[in-house]
C-alpha positions, 0 to 999 in steps of 0.5 A: 502523599506525593501531593502533600510532599509537593505542597510542603516543598520550597519553590526552589525544591519544586523547580529542581524536581521539575528539572529532574522530571517530576511532571507535576512540580511546575504546576505547583509553582504556577498555582502558587505564583500566577495570581501575583504574576497576573496582577503585575502583567495586568497593571503593566499592560492594561489589557486582559488578553495581552496580560494573559498572553504575557503570563503564558509566554513567561511561564512557558519560558520559565518551564523551558529555562528552569535548568538554567536557574542558579538560585542567585535570587528567589524563584518568585523574583526570577518568575517576576523578572521573566513576566515583566520582560514579557510585558515590556516586550509586548508594550514596546510592540504595542507602542509601535502600533499605537491605538486611538485614545478611544480604543485605549480607554475602552481597553483600560475599562476592562481592568474594572471588576464588572460587578464593582462597576455596575454597583458603584456610584457614577463618581466612583466609576469615573474615578477608576477611569481617570486613575487608569487612564493616567497610569496608562500614560506612563512609559512602560518601564516607569509603569513597571517600576511603579507597579512593582514598588507602589502597587505590589509592595516590592522593596526597591532592591527586590524590584531592581532584581526583578527588572534587572537594573540598578536600584538607582534606576528603579528609584529614578523611574519611580520618581519620574513616573510619580512626578508625571502621574501626580498632576494627572490625578491631583484633582481627584483628591478629596478636600481632606487630602486623602484620595477617595476610596476606589473600592479596589484597594488603597495601593498608593502612588505618591499619596494617590489611591490606585485601584488594585486589579484582582487576579481575574482571568488567571485561568487563561494560564492553562496549567503553566508548563502544560503547553511547553 
């Protein structure tokens, strides 16, 4: 009965129940949102272990800071903001110890679904690699904006809320990111003008299909606040 009540509760109600001492409420929030948080982290960081750690850090932070939530935005927006900040922190640290291009390519290949890569034609595999390599060349802030707006489908205003920047900044980061990304993937377009089907979804960045990373590995987030 209690599980059914939690399942019917809104995110904000669950957060309030968590603050009031309900030991299961935050776990329900995690179950609802961790797949999208994982997708954002994976696309932003390009590395499964880093993404899992970033989501874990974000959920622990949210677990501990729940009492400070004032309802000025949706709970999901609040969670995405914390997750993106955790990702940007890790991206900045990684930039200070930049790896070699070969190692970077190997990390990007982890984004490909193993069964997809094994079964797909060589051309599709190469297309995935080219797209992911191009996306990884963007500065972290531009990549985060593109992930939210062009891949996750956030309206610019909501993405601005997540990133805690003005809407004009989001538009500027997306425009600069697209301008930088497009020349790197222009040659991948088919003769008909549409991008080849990558098999990973058709999330478009300036007319170019970008493979969607599925929520694989979300079990790396062990029960949300359980580790807090």
